[in-house]
Phi, psi and omega in degrees: 000109177197157169278165186292331175248190181303128176281128183246347180210143174223152177212130178269148173289161182299327180275356178074012183264341182226163184218143171251137174233152179214147180226187182296338181282003176066032176248134176253132177243143182247119190245145169268115185288335180288317183263339185080005181278144172281121182274329182199145174240126180251125181241145178289157175297143178239088189297336181273346182295124179084357178296130180267120185246015184303315185255017178293139183251139173083014178272129175291156180303323179296321179293318178299316179298318179297313180298320177297321177297334178266015176080019171288159186239142167249116182248139179258000000 
């Protein structure tokens, strides 16, 4: 039971059967302590993911590179 990077916060349910973990990657995982299985993974919204920037005007190359790093797309 772990997040992919360093786990920085944990919280047990009141009944002690489940656990929440969170790390620097901003993902929260919900665990079943009896089985060790991850029941749910919660991820933050990523507003730049899938944004098409092909015809964007006035973007510096550095900004385009940053947006691509955030999963924005240039389509031909």
